[in-house]
Structures are given as C-alpha cells and as structure tokens.
C-alpha positions in Angstrom: -22.2 -23.1 -8.8 -24.0 -19.8 -8.1 -22.6 -19.8 -4.5 -19.1 -20.3 -5.7 -19.5 -17.4 -8.2 -20.9 -15.2 -5.4 -18.1 -16.1 -3.0 -15.4 -15.4 -5.6 -17.0 -12.1 -6.5 -17.2 -11.1 -2.8 -13.6 -12.2 -2.2 -12.5 -10.1 -5.2 -14.3 -7.0 -4.0 -12.7 -7.4 -0.5 -9.2 -7.8 -2.0 -9.8 -4.7 -4.2 -11.0 -2.6 -1.2 -8.0 -3.6 0.9 -5.7 -2.8 -2.0 -7.3 0.7 -2.5 -7.0 1.4 1.2 -3.4 0.5 1.3 -2.7 2.6 -1.8 -4.4 5.6 -0.3 -2.4 5.1 3.0 0.9 4.9 1.1 0.0 7.9 -1.1 -1.0 10.1 1.9 2.1 9.0 3.8 4.4 10.0 0.9 2.6 13.3 0.4 3.2 14.5 4.0 5.5 17.5 4.0 7.2 19.5 6.7 10.2 19.2 8.9 8.5 17.2 11.6 6.1 15.2 9.4 7.9 11.9 9.5 5.4 9.4 8.1 4.9 5.9 9.3 6.3 4.4 6.1 8.7 7.2 5.2 10.1 7.5 8.7 10.8 3.8 9.0 13.8 1.8 7.9 11.6 -0.2 5.5 11.3 2.7 3.1 15.1 3.2 2.9 15.5 -0.5 2.2 12.9 -0.5 -0.5 14.5 2.5 -2.1 17.9 0.8 -2.0 16.4 -2.3 -3.7 14.7 -0.2 -6.4 17.9 1.7 -7.1 19.9 -1.6 -7.3 17.4 -3.1 -9.8 17.0 0.0 -12.0 
C-alpha cells in the first residue's frame, strides 16, 4: 500500500514537472519578438491550425 502511494506520488510529480516545462517552452516561444524570431511553435503550421480551430469554436 505504501509503495503504491509512493509510486503514484512520484508519477504525479513527474507529470507536473513535464507540464511546467512544456508551459514554459510555449510561453517563451510566444514571447519571442523581432522580424527574424520565428519560434518553433509559432513558425510552424501547427500554430496556424490551432488558431483556426480556436476561432471556429469561439
């Protein structure tokens, strides 16, 4: 029982850390400014598709 509790807690912490790292990556990618600063996410087609989906929904 204790082992299961420990494992679930460790798994939760790992998921949280990965989520924070992804959020920081996306935030820094969005905050890039300048004419030549095409970010990895912003400069890709994925960002345009996500924006189109969000505009269609809202």
